[in-house]
DRENVEX-546446 format. One record per atom (N, C-alpha, C): residue number from 1; atom name; x negated, y negated, z. Coordinates in steps of 0.001 Angstrom, whole numbers, plus 500000, padded with zeros to 6 digits. Layout:
# DRENVEX-546446
ATOM  lotor  drenke      c1      c2      c3
ATOM    NUM      CA       X       Y       Z
...
END
This chain:
# DRENVEX-546446
ATOM  lotor  drenke      c1      c2      c3
ATOM      1       N  481753  507715  514063
ATOM      1      CA  483333  507623  514236
ATOM      1       C  483938  507306  512808
ATOM      2       N  483286  506569  511787
ATOM      2      CA  484352  506300  510556
ATOM      2       C  484287  507938  509750
ATOM      3       N  483444  508366  509335
ATOM      3      CA  483422  509779  508765
ATOM      3       C  484654  510708  509592
ATOM      4       N  484498  510722  510865
ATOM      4      CA  485565  511743  511920
ATOM      4       C  486945  510970  511399
ATOM      5       N  487086  509721  511450
ATOM      5      CA  488624  509135  511215
ATOM      5       C  489125  509600  510023
ATOM      6       N  488215  509432  508844
ATOM      6      CA  488430  510130  507505
ATOM      6       C  488574  511396  507579
ATOM      7       N  488026  512314  508029
ATOM      7      CA  488189  513363  508292
ATOM      7       C  489449  513834  508679
ATOM      8       N  490191  513185  510029
ATOM      8      CA  491517  513624  510798
ATOM      8       C  492562  513145  509758
ATOM      9       N  492077  512414  509220
ATOM      9      CA  493242  511748  508256
ATOM      9       C  493534  512712  507002
ATOM     10       N  492607  512833  506229
ATOM     10      CA  492411  514257  505374
ATOM     10       C  493066  515513  506266
ATOM     11       N  492914  516019  507057
ATOM     11      CA  493656  517255  507182
ATOM     11       C  495009  516790  507220
ATOM     12       N  495398  515704  508644
ATOM     12      CA  496396  515294  508937
ATOM     12       C  497442  515152  507698
ATOM     13       N  497075  514551  506869
ATOM     13      CA  497626  514114  505381
ATOM     13       C  497956  515782  504763
ATOM     14       N  497089  516732  505072
ATOM     14      CA  497498  517827  504371
ATOM     14       C  498746  518750  504964
ATOM     15       N  498441  518460  506421
ATOM     15      CA  499641  519117  506977
ATOM     15       C  500746  518562  506595
ATOM     16       N  500932  517038  506629
ATOM     16      CA  502504  516222  506413
ATOM     16       C  502719  516752  505231
ATOM     17       N  501815  516653  504144
ATOM     17      CA  502242  516973  503071
ATOM     17       C  502881  518732  502779
ATOM     18       N  502949  519499  503363
ATOM     18      CA  502780  520656  503613
ATOM     18       C  504687  520705  504289
ATOM     19       N  504445  519975  505293
ATOM     19      CA  505742  519925  506065
ATOM     19       C  506412  519170  505213
ATOM     20       N  506424  517809  504064
ATOM     20      CA  507424  517270  503927
ATOM     20       C  507930  517897  502521
ATOM     21       N  507149  519050  501892
ATOM     21      CA  507623  519666  500859
ATOM     21       C  508643  520558  501389
ATOM     22       N  508156  521102  502629
ATOM     22      CA  509059  522224  503512
ATOM     22       C  510431  521646  503376
ATOM     23       N  510700  520448  504250
ATOM     23      CA  511750  520044  504707
ATOM     23       C  511662  518156  505144
ATOM     24       N  512713  517495  505323
ATOM     24      CA  512821  516387  505270
ATOM     24       C  513171  516587  507123
ATOM     25       N  512164  515856  508037
ATOM     25      CA  512408  516516  509329
ATOM     25       C  512247  515299  510156
ATOM     26       N  512149  515354  511500
ATOM     26      CA  511744  514400  512273
ATOM     26       C  510044  514620  512771
ATOM     27       N  509978  516182  512698
ATOM     27      CA  508308  516590  512593
ATOM     27       C  507733  516235  511592
ATOM     28       N  508318  515904  510255
ATOM     28      CA  507489  514996  509124
ATOM     28       C  507111  514172  509290
ATOM     29       N  508502  513174  509689
ATOM     29      CA  508257  511795  509938
ATOM     29       C  507062  511208  511139
ATOM     30       N  506823  512474  512701
ATOM     30      CA  505743  512443  513289
ATOM     30       C  504503  512266  512869
ATOM     31       N  504274  514034  511795
ATOM     31      CA  503477  513699  511043
ATOM     31       C  503158  512947  510534
ATOM     32       N  503610  512126  509704
ATOM     32      CA  503110  510536  509027
ATOM     32       C  503265  509888  509628
ATOM     33       N  503737  509463  510515
ATOM     33      CA  503376  508213  511427
ATOM     33       C  501720  508293  511885
ATOM     34       N  501322  510138  512191
ATOM     34      CA  500009  510036  512784
ATOM     34       C  499207  509961  511695
ATOM     35       N  499229  510129  510682
ATOM     35      CA  498482  509982  509156
ATOM     35       C  498185  508472  508790
ATOM     36       N  499196  507629  509374
ATOM     36      CA  499552  506056  508878
ATOM     36       C  498804  505358  510068
ATOM     37       N  498715  506067  511198
ATOM     37      CA  498106  505505  512750
ATOM     37       C  496612  505412  512145
ATOM     38       N  495780  506981  511827
ATOM     38      CA  494878  506727  511653
ATOM     38       C  494225  505877  510444
ATOM     39       N  494932  505245  509385
ATOM     39      CA  494292  504568  508624
ATOM     39       C  494186  502908  509175
ATOM     40       N  495108  502763  510155
ATOM     40      CA  495276  501341  511265
ATOM     40       C  493850  502171  512450
ATOM     41       N  493708  503050  512549
ATOM     41      CA  492370  503186  513115
ATOM     41       C  491168  502930  512731
ATOM     42       N  490950  503282  511264
ATOM     42      CA  490360  503109  510668
ATOM     42       C  489616  501651  510605
ATOM     43       N  490791  500732  510505
ATOM     43      CA  490471  499308  510239
ATOM     43       C  490370  499061  511725
ATOM     44       N  490737  499648  512401
ATOM     44      CA  490719  498913  514019
ATOM     44       C  488775  499009  514477
ATOM     45       N  488273  500361  514255
ATOM     45      CA  487000  500896  514072
ATOM     45       C  486316  499499  513403
ATOM     46       N  486773  499173  511823
ATOM     46      CA  485633  498341  511517
ATOM     46       C  485836  496989  511871
ATOM     47       N  486743  496177  512584
ATOM     47      CA  487100  495146  513272
ATOM     47       C  486268  495224  514524
ATOM     48       N  486220  496194  515293
ATOM     48      CA  485861  496442  516335
ATOM     48       C  484262  496765  516204
ATOM     49       N  483924  496887  515229
ATOM     49      CA  482109  497196  515277
ATOM     49       C  481456  495984  515160
ATOM     50       N  482004  495227  514772
ATOM     50      CA  481362  493668  514910
ATOM     50       C  481125  492777  513766
ATOM     51       N  480683  494018  512496
ATOM     51      CA  479794  493323  511711
ATOM     51       C  480363  492297  511051
ATOM     52       N  481980  492227  510930
ATOM     52      CA  482419  491161  510229
ATOM     52       C  483991  490749  510705
ATOM     53       N  483863  491014  512622
ATOM     53      CA  484918  490878  513297
ATOM     53       C  485277  489060  513047
ATOM     54       N  484536  488139  512791
ATOM     54      CA  484486  486975  512479
ATOM     54       C  485032  486505  511339
ATOM     55       N  485318  487289  510444
ATOM     55      CA  486313  487240  509414
ATOM     55       C  487645  487432  509385
ATOM     56       N  488075  486338  508570
ATOM     56      CA  489197  486107  508603
ATOM     56       C  490264  487072  507965
ATOM     57       N  489487  488324  507137
ATOM     57      CA  489884  489539  506945
ATOM     57       C  490141  490495  507448
ATOM     58       N  489715  490588  508719
ATOM     58      CA  490052  491557  509804
ATOM     58       C  491595  491319  510213
ATOM     59       N  491884  490199  511194
ATOM     59      CA  493283  490183  511608
ATOM     59       C  494246  490721  510361
ATOM     60       N  494178  489731  509351
ATOM     60      CA  495087  489978  508367
ATOM     60       C  495158  491152  507425
ATOM     61       N  494048  491656  507585
ATOM     61      CA  494506  493478  507045
ATOM     61       C  494957  493933  508262
ATOM     62       N  494359  493801  509460
ATOM     62      CA  495280  495029  510408
ATOM     62       C  496586  494831  510706
ATOM     63       N  497025  493240  510258
ATOM     63      CA  498451  493264  510278
ATOM     63       C  498944  493621  509255
ATOM     64       N  498476  493872  507843
ATOM     64      CA  499259  494590  506724
ATOM     64       C  499040  496183  506746
ATOM     65       N  497897  496871  507253
ATOM     65      CA  497608  498412  508237
ATOM     65       C  499227  498558  508667
ATOM     66       N  499358  497713  509715
ATOM     66      CA  500353  498063  510643
ATOM     66       C  501826  497765  510331
ATOM     67       N  501937  496454  509137
ATOM     67      CA  502766  496803  508369
ATOM     67       C  503700  498404  507217
ATOM     68       N  502098  498594  507044
ATOM     68      CA  502312  500128  506165
ATOM     68       C  502716  501029  507014
ATOM     69       N  502259  501140  508459
ATOM     69      CA  502447  502068  509183
ATOM     69       C  503871  501873  509730
ATOM     70       N  504946  500910  509819
ATOM     70      CA  506165  500746  510131
ATOM     70       C  507109  501185  508704
ATOM     71       N  506236  501074  507356
ATOM     71      CA  506735  500929  506652
ATOM     71       C  507051  502474  506379
ATOM     72       N  506472  503202  506337
ATOM     72      CA  506459  504733  506449
ATOM     72       C  507114  505437  506873
ATOM     73       N  507418  504828  508381
ATOM     73      CA  508600  505389  509165
ATOM     73       C  509831  505395  509205
ATOM     74       N  509882  503642  508410
ATOM     74      CA  511632  503374  508142
ATOM     74       C  511608  504412  506634
ATOM     75       N  510447  504603  505696
ATOM     75      CA  510906  505263  504563
ATOM     75       C  511334  506497  504357
ATOM     76       N  510569  507204  505727
ATOM     76      CA  511055  508588  505906
ATOM     76       C  511909  508866  506508
ATOM     77       N  512408  507932  507612
ATOM     77      CA  513868  508237  508288
ATOM     77       C  514784  508275  507637
ATOM     78       N  514442  507456  506471
ATOM     78      CA  515639  507601  505297
ATOM     78       C  516586  508874  504969
ATOM     79       N  515425  509942  504830
ATOM     79      CA  515823  511381  504531
ATOM     79       C  516303  511978  505608
ATOM     80       N  515947  511733  506858
ATOM     80      CA  516156  512590  508024
ATOM     80       C  517614  512488  508676
ATOM     81       N  517961  510405  508267
ATOM     81      CA  519513  510211  508344
ATOM     81       C  519962  509497  506753
ATOM     82       N  520609  510276  505964
ATOM     82      CA  521009  509759  504823
ATOM     82       C  522120  508988  504809
ATOM     83       N  522780  509024  505768
ATOM     83      CA  523733  508097  505791
ATOM     83       C  523398  506835  506254
ATOM     84       N  521995  506144  507156
ATOM     84      CA  521517  505066  506985
ATOM     84       C  520063  504807  505915
ATOM     85       N  520497  505169  504741
ATOM     85      CA  519546  505168  503735
ATOM     85       C  519157  503833  503420
ATOM     86       N  520456  502737  503357
ATOM     86      CA  520023  501718  502283
ATOM     86       C  519156  500929  503433
ATOM     87       N  519647  500697  504529
ATOM     87      CA  519097  499626  505599
ATOM     87       C  517838  500137  505889
ATOM     88       N  517589  501247  506011
ATOM     88      CA  516105  502243  505933
ATOM     88       C  514939  501907  504602
ATOM     89       N  515887  501780  503618
ATOM     89      CA  514533  501406  502127
ATOM     89       C  514601  500181  502289
ATOM     90       N  515418  499252  502877
ATOM     90      CA  515427  497599  502836
ATOM     90       C  514308  497267  503572
ATOM     91       N  514458  498205  504359
ATOM     91      CA  512927  498067  506022
ATOM     91       C  512013  498139  505214
ATOM     92       N  512082  499430  504342
ATOM     92      CA  510671  499790  504402
ATOM     92       C  510262  498511  503249
ATOM     93       N  510890  498249  502172
ATOM     93      CA  510271  497560  500857
ATOM     93       C  509784  496101  501605
ATOM     94       N  510774  495533  502882
ATOM     94      CA  510606  493894  503444
ATOM     94       C  509061  494408  503862
ATOM     95       N  509015  495398  504771
ATOM     95      CA  507844  495571  505778
ATOM     95       C  506518  495853  504842
ATOM     96       N  506334  496311  503498
ATOM     96      CA  505447  496797  502621
ATOM     96       C  505321  495252  502329
ATOM     97       N  506246  494497  501571
ATOM     97      CA  506154  493362  501086
ATOM     97       C  505473  492242  501582
ATOM     98       N  505819  492458  503035
ATOM     98      CA  504978  491448  504194
ATOM     98       C  503670  491927  504443
ATOM     99       N  503449  493235  503770
ATOM     99      CA  501660  493712  504630
ATOM     99       C  501080  493254  503083
ATOM    100       N  501606  493151  501827
ATOM    100      CA  501315  492653  500969
ATOM    100       C  500485  491320  501128
ATOM    101       N  501773  490417  501483
ATOM    101      CA  501134  489014  501595
ATOM    101       C  500012  489381  502817
ATOM    102       N  500004  489962  503763
ATOM    102      CA  498800  489565  504749
ATOM    102       C  497524  489650  504058
ATOM    103       N  497788  491297  503268
ATOM    103      CA  496501  491311  502656
ATOM    103       C  496075  490539  501601
ATOM    104       N  496773  489811  500810
ATOM    104      CA  496440  488367  500175
ATOM    104       C  496073  487357  500568
ATOM    105       N  496616  487111  501885
ATOM    105      CA  496101  486206  502678
ATOM    105       C  494201  486018  503259
ATOM    106       N  494406  487617  503630
ATOM    106      CA  493191  487598  503789
ATOM    106       C  491502  487934  503245
ATOM    107       N  492174  488130  501957
ATOM    107      CA  491392  488091  500779
ATOM    107       C  491240  486876  500542
ATOM    108       N  491948  485968  500339
ATOM    108      CA  491898  484349  499829
ATOM    108       C  491012  483540  500727
ATOM    109       N  491234  483734  501888
ATOM    109      CA  490601  483241  502947
ATOM    109       C  489116  483890  503408
ATOM    110       N  488718  484988  503299
ATOM    110      CA  487769  485620  503977
ATOM    110       C  486599  485220  502612
ATOM    111       N  487457  485624  501038
ATOM    111      CA  486801  485474  499823
ATOM    111       C  487155  484073  498883
ATOM    112       N  486813  482981  499207
ATOM    112      CA  487528  481549  498339
ATOM    112       C  486911  482334  497093
ATOM    113       N  487849  481881  496260
ATOM    113      CA  487473  481659  494636
ATOM    113       C  486443  481168  494249
ATOM    114       N  485194  481392  493725
ATOM    114      CA  483792  481129  493555
ATOM    114       C  483927  479648  492278
ATOM    115       N  485170  479849  491403
ATOM    115      CA  484898  478850  490222
ATOM    115       C  486374  477788  491443
ATOM    116       N  486996  477237  490153
ATOM    116      CA  488396  476476  490308
ATOM    116       C  489453  477196  490991
ATOM    117       N  489691  476914  492402
ATOM    117      CA  490328  477376  493320
ATOM    117       C  491686  477859  492792
ATOM    118       N  492038  476874  491197
ATOM    118      CA  493506  476999  490869
ATOM    118       C  493487  478339  489878
ATOM    119       N  492334  478497  489740
ATOM    119      CA  492545  480077  489163
ATOM    119       C  493080  481570  489482
ATOM    120       N  493103  481145  490903
ATOM    120      CA  493666  481868  491721
ATOM    120       C  495107  482763  491800
ATOM    121       N  495796  481345  490978
ATOM    121      CA  496907  481496  490279
ATOM    121       C  497405  482511  489113
ATOM    122       N  496179  482651  488482
ATOM    122      CA  496314  483603  487719
ATOM    122       C  496922  485209  487898
ATOM    123       N  496425  485750  488953
ATOM    123      CA  496952  486817  489134
ATOM    123       C  498485  486897  489574
ATOM    124       N  498871  485827  490129
ATOM    124      CA  500279  485613  490575
ATOM    124       C  501364  485814  489373
ATOM    125       N  500641  484810  488551
ATOM    125      CA  501332  484814  487217
ATOM    125       C  501351  486321  486429
ATOM    126       N  500128  486910  485949
ATOM    126      CA  500273  487972  485550
ATOM    126       C  501178  489062  486668
ATOM    127       N  501329  488997  487700
ATOM    127      CA  501673  490028  488486
ATOM    127       C  503452  489828  488496
ATOM    128       N  503318  488443  488311
ATOM    128      CA  505489  488312  488056
ATOM    128       C  505706  488774  486421
ATOM    129       N  504732  488512  485414
ATOM    129      CA  505289  489126  484447
ATOM    129       C  504984  491007  484196
ATOM    130       N  504711  491276  485139
ATOM    130      CA  504143  492998  485271
ATOM    130       C  505459  492749  485820
ATOM    131       N  505686  492808  486882
ATOM    131      CA  507198  493319  488014
ATOM    131       C  508400  492868  486907
ATOM    132       N  508170  492115  486177
ATOM    132      CA  509381  491726  485388
ATOM    132       C  509344  492591  484299
ATOM    133       N  508368  493089  483672
ATOM    133      CA  508085  494049  482784
ATOM    133       C  508883  495294  483176
ATOM    134       N  508276  495527  484560
ATOM    134      CA  508920  496852  485012
ATOM    134       C  510090  497417  485189
ATOM    135       N  511064  496095  485114
ATOM    135      CA  512696  495669  485107
ATOM    135       C  513100  496085  484013
ATOM    136       N  512660  495299  482664
ATOM    136      CA  512990  495353  481274
ATOM    136       C  512641  497040  480975
ATOM    137       N  511687  497701  481507
ATOM    137      CA  511502  499082  480982
ATOM    137       C  512463  499896  482207
ATOM    138       N  513122  499696  483076
ATOM    138      CA  514096  500596  483621
ATOM    138       C  514656  501382  482720
ATOM    139       N  515340  501020  481822
ATOM    139      CA  515802  502537  480848
ATOM    139       C  515177  503324  480259
ATOM    140       N  514123  502746  479518
ATOM    140      CA  513322  503521  478864
ATOM    140       C  512449  504482  479913
ATOM    141       N  512372  504043  481268
ATOM    141      CA  511568  505033  482204
ATOM    141       C  512732  505555  483054
ATOM    142       N  514208  505924  482353
ATOM    142      CA  514968  506788  482653
ATOM    142       C  515149  506284  484153
ATOM    143       N  515496  505271  484981
ATOM    143      CA  515629  504835  486400
ATOM    143       C  516365  503900  486300
ATOM    144       N  517320  503946  487402
ATOM    144      CA  518439  502862  487761
ATOM    144       C  518067  502013  489228
ATOM    145       N  517888  500996  488754
ATOM    145      CA  517917  500354  490531
ATOM    145       C  518977  499612  491114
ATOM    146       N  519927  499378  490018
ATOM    146      CA  521334  499159  491102
ATOM    146       C  521459  498024  491372
ATOM    147       N  521710  497339  492662
ATOM    147      CA  521692  496805  493772
ATOM    147       C  520277  496258  494230
ATOM    148       N  519091  497249  493976
ATOM    148      CA  517670  497212  494374
ATOM    148       C  517245  496180  493511
ATOM    149       N  517889  495928  491983
ATOM    149      CA  516978  495206  491616
ATOM    149       C  516456  493715  491916
ATOM    150       N  516812  493076  492310
ATOM    150      CA  516226  491807  492926
ATOM    150       C  515199  492074  493726
ATOM    151       N  515152  493300  494959
ATOM    151      CA  514087  493331  495442
ATOM    151       C  513116  494453  494977
ATOM    152       N  513699  495143  494094
ATOM    152      CA  512272  495742  493220
ATOM    152       C  511244  494471  492471
ATOM    153       N  511934  493712  492107
ATOM    153      CA  511755  492752  491069
ATOM    153       C  510762  491774  492409
ATOM    154       N  511419  491081  493540
ATOM    154      CA  510467  490913  494384
ATOM    154       C  509118  491332  494880
ATOM    155       N  508971  492816  495009
ATOM    155      CA  508290  493926  495748
ATOM    155       C  507414  493854  494607
ATOM    156       N  507813  494465  493131
ATOM    156      CA  506885  494322  492931
ATOM    156       C  505659  492973  491934
ATOM    157       N  506579  492048  492042
ATOM    157      CA  505636  490795  492284
ATOM    157       C  504283  490661  493370
ATOM    158       N  504704  490756  494750
ATOM    158      CA  504005  490938  495671
ATOM    158       C  503080  491815  495322
ATOM    159       N  503340  493261  495249
ATOM    159      CA  502082  494429  494503
ATOM    159       C  501198  494106  493634
ATOM    160       N  501861  493638  492396
ATOM    160      CA  500963  493552  491486
ATOM    160       C  500070  492115  491839
ATOM    161       N  500377  491213  492646
ATOM    161      CA  499937  490156  492876
ATOM    161       C  498640  490793  493592
ATOM    162       N  498902  491200  494812
ATOM    162      CA  497910  492063  495585
ATOM    162       C  496580  492534  494725
ATOM    163       N  496956  493417  493604
ATOM    163      CA  496356  494159  493178
ATOM    163       C  495171  493268  492256
ATOM    164       N  495839  492318  491692
ATOM    164      CA  495771  491600  490605
ATOM    164       C  494629  490474  491466
ATOM    165       N  494684  490069  492620
ATOM    165      CA  494317  489414  493259
ATOM    165       C  492821  489923  493832
ATOM    166       N  492928  491158  494021
ATOM    166      CA  491752  491787  494612
ATOM    166       C  490799  491957  493691
ATOM    167       N  491235  492329  492363
ATOM    167      CA  490636  492698  491147
ATOM    167       C  489747  491130  490803
ATOM    168       N  490461  490119  490893
ATOM    168      CA  489984  489052  490376
ATOM    168       C  488920  488373  491264
ATOM    169       N  489135  488703  492716
ATOM    169      CA  488169  488488  493825
ATOM    169       C  487067  488943  493568
ATOM    170       N  487160  490419  493210
ATOM    170      CA  485820  490947  492705
ATOM    170       C  485263  490693  491767
ATOM    171       N  485773  490561  490633
ATOM    171      CA  484975  490126  489506
ATOM    171       C  484771  488727  489590
ATOM    172       N  485183  487819  490107
ATOM    172      CA  484601  486386  490566
ATOM    172       C  483227  486412  491614
ATOM    173       N  483236  487557  492438
ATOM    173      CA  481839  487751  493500
ATOM    173       C  481078  488898  492497
ATOM    174       N  481230  489142  491064
ATOM    174      CA  480331  489738  490504
ATOM    174       C  480787  491407  491090
ATOM    175       N  481265  491840  491517
ATOM    175      CA  480999  493024  492204
ATOM    175       C  480346  493823  493283
ATOM    176       N  479691  492859  493806
ATOM    176      CA  478823  492422  494827
ATOM    176       C  479294  492616  496364
ATOM    177       N  480559  492519  496646
ATOM    177      CA  481359  492421  498011
ATOM    177       C  481938  493899  497869
ATOM    178       N  481569  494479  498721
ATOM    178      CA  481868  496168  498945
ATOM    178       C  483302  495672  499234
ATOM    179       N  483671  495121  500662
ATOM    179      CA  484973  494933  500813
ATOM    179       C  485965  494677  499807
ATOM    180       N  485594  493821  498982
ATOM    180      CA  486759  493428  497746
ATOM    180       C  486629  494714  496872
ATOM    181       N  485499  495020  496472
ATOM    181      CA  485760  496500  495489
ATOM    181       C  486616  497315  496398
ATOM    182       N  486426  497856  497299
ATOM    182      CA  487501  498572  498240
ATOM    182       C  488734  498653  498288
ATOM    183       N  489119  497238  498386
ATOM    183      CA  490418  496634  498446
ATOM    183       C  490828  496438  497129
ATOM    184       N  490214  496497  495806
ATOM    184      CA  490942  496563  494518
ATOM    184       C  491162  497962  494077
ATOM    185       N  490434  498977  494682
ATOM    185      CA  490598  500814  494260
ATOM    185       C  491477  500960  494946
ATOM    186       N  491474  500489  496401
ATOM    186      CA  492854  500794  497251
ATOM    186       C  494313  500498  496420
ATOM    187       N  493904  499145  495961
ATOM    187      CA  495459  498550  495394
ATOM    187       C  495617  499076  494124
ATOM    188       N  494959  499526  493498
ATOM    188      CA  495083  500183  492105
ATOM    188       C  496110  501724  492509
ATOM    189       N  495354  502278  493890
ATOM    189      CA  496068  503707  494212
ATOM    189       C  496901  503306  494814
ATOM    190       N  496839  502237  495790
ATOM    190      CA  498416  502046  495995
ATOM    190       C  499704  501578  494912
ATOM    191       N  499395  500973  493797
ATOM    191      CA  500580  500953  492581
ATOM    191       C  500900  501896  492321
ATOM    192       N  499576  502807  491780
ATOM    192      CA  500119  503851  491072
ATOM    192       C  500803  505104  492326
ATOM    193       N  500894  504938  493565
ATOM    193      CA  502122  505570  494237
ATOM    193       C  503208  505317  494026
ATOM    194       N  503495  503640  494154
ATOM    194      CA  504576  503026  494241
ATOM    194       C  505216  503328  492901
ATOM    195       N  504677  503484  491506
ATOM    195      CA  505033  503958  490514
ATOM    195       C  505938  505409  490301
ATOM    196       N  505002  506268  491162
ATOM    196      CA  505417  507374  491189
ATOM    196       C  506478  507507  492617
ATOM    197       N  506472  506489  493353
ATOM    197      CA  507950  506693  494142
ATOM    197       C  508734  506375  493298
ATOM    198       N  508551  505227  492668
ATOM    198      CA  509770  504640  492120
ATOM    198       C  510513  505744  490897
ATOM    199       N  509882  506607  490598
ATOM    199      CA  510408  507657  489880
ATOM    199       C  511530  508629  491085
ATOM    200       N  510776  508900  491619
ATOM    200      CA  511681  509432  493004
ATOM    200       C  512823  508797  493597
ATOM    201       N  512757  507676  493805
ATOM    201      CA  513801  506632  494370
ATOM    201       C  514992  506573  493351
ATOM    202       N  514340  505961  491941
ATOM    202      CA  515384  505436  491242
ATOM    202       C  515844  506375  489965
ATOM    203       N  515084  507845  489727
ATOM    203      CA  515398  508489  488771
ATOM    203       C  515774  510048  489377
ATOM    204       N  515478  510815  488368
ATOM    204      CA  516190  511837  488459
ATOM    204       C  514953  513213  488330
ATOM    205       N  514546  514107  488868
ATOM    205      CA  513956  515103  488847
ATOM    205       C  512667  514592  489102
ATOM    206       N  512382  513945  489663
ATOM    206      CA  510642  513254  490269
ATOM    206       C  510627  513633  491685
ATOM    207       N  511221  514722  491995
ATOM    207      CA  510769  514869  493396
ATOM    207       C  510178  516538  493918
ATOM    208       N  509850  516975  492793
ATOM    208      CA  508886  517981  492676
ATOM    208       C  507821  518257  493705
ATOM    209       N  507560  518878  494413
ATOM    209      CA  506110  518960  494713
ATOM    209       C  504985  518735  494424
ATOM    210       N  504763  518565  493262
ATOM    210      CA  503739  517668  492626
ATOM    210       C  503571  516298  492485
ATOM    211       N  504948  515812  492220
ATOM    211      CA  505377  514367  492397
ATOM    211       C  505135  513927  494282
ATOM    212       N  505710  514739  495337
ATOM    212      CA  505425  514119  496464
ATOM    212       C  503733  514182  496871
ATOM    213       N  503034  515265  496411
ATOM    213      CA  501632  515522  496924
ATOM    213       C  501008  514413  495762
ATOM    214       N  501377  514071  494367
ATOM    214      CA  500531  512737  493955
ATOM    214       C  501243  511639  494532
ATOM    215       N  501994  511565  495044
ATOM    215      CA  502365  510008  495646
ATOM    215       C  501979  509532  496967
ATOM    216       N  501777  510933  497866
ATOM    216      CA  500916  510888  499137
ATOM    216       C  499247  510585  499119
ATOM    217       N  498481  511301  498358
ATOM    217      CA  497459  511392  498239
ATOM    217       C  496836  509738  497464
ATOM    218       N  497666  509453  496456
ATOM    218      CA  497486  508060  495801
ATOM    218       C  497675  507045  497038
ATOM    219       N  498598  507009  497426
ATOM    219      CA  499333  505990  499009
ATOM    219       C  498018  505962  499446
ATOM    220       N  497948  507034  500391
ATOM    220      CA  497065  507188  501540
ATOM    220       C  495847  507139  501073
ATOM    221       N  495195  507121  500224
ATOM    221      CA  493902  506910  499307
ATOM    221       C  493841  505805  499462
ATOM    222       N  495013  504694  498618
ATOM    222      CA  494730  503623  498742
ATOM    222       C  494948  502875  500185
ATOM    223       N  495504  503244  501070
ATOM    223      CA  495819  502598  502807
ATOM    223       C  493958  502629  503063
ATOM    224       N  493303  503889  503328
ATOM    224      CA  492196  504208  503683
ATOM    224       C  490982  503274  503184
ATOM    225       N  491271  503221  501887
ATOM    225      CA  490362  502242  501360
ATOM    225       C  490647  500907  501797
ATOM    226       N  491495  500402  501860
ATOM    226      CA  492067  498830  501950
ATOM    226       C  491247  498991  503771
ATOM    227       N  491772  499686  504114
ATOM    227      CA  491206  499754  505640
ATOM    227       C  489524  499876  505911
ATOM    228       N  489104  500771  505016
ATOM    228      CA  487491  500843  504968
ATOM    228       C  486783  499304  504504
ATOM    229       N  487424  498555  504114
ATOM    229      CA  486911  497358  503633
ATOM    229       C  486185  496648  504991
ATOM    230       N  487215  496714  506112
ATOM    230      CA  486697  496178  507591
ATOM    230       C  485402  496781  507839
ATOM    231       N  484940  498138  507569
ATOM    231      CA  484329  498715  507959
ATOM    231       C  482676  498171  507265
ATOM    232       N  482676  497699  505747
ATOM    232      CA  481717  497380  505136
ATOM    232       C  481682  495910  505200
ATOM    233       N  482444  494805  505741
ATOM    233      CA  482278  493984  506170
ATOM    233       C  480769  493544  506737
ATOM    234       N  479761  492472  505914
ATOM    234      CA  478464  491896  506169
ATOM    234       C  478747  490789  507447
END
């Protein structure tokens, strides 16, 4: 079942990217929803198969994936209904931010730090620095956040905090826990996707077909890897 879901996700993603490049439409939103439902389906399958169903990682990852599904819908609807661009954009950022919180909680509860628990604060301190650095580089990167500056700062903190927490825990467990390794790789792809998307949202000339393709390949690659962490729970 797991390979079938991955293949279905890959095929659906290709169809969606072609439609997205062709036009921003309700059809594109529906196709995107299908791809996102499939990464949620991978997570549900991983929890259902029983190997790690008792792990606290399961409910939190499933909630995070659900947030991803909802966020995907909001952020694509902003193109279909441009007059509601602002509320859909804020809804997307908020939903993905909550999703990162769920991911972080799931990892920390399922894989507590092996050393001093206070060390788990370090990823968030580094995440705050990276998020602040992103704002400092706003002009050099030829982007304009405008009234979204605070939202971008808070979202960046949660995004980088999630990625660095996954990396810290994977290193803490000496890269022997496959779910954590998948989470870290997925988080890195997720962050790369958001960096590409940032150019599309807040810059100019970054909405070419290659930008759209790279954005969705990295984003969905990240979400499917995170969902797969439940498949490999022991």
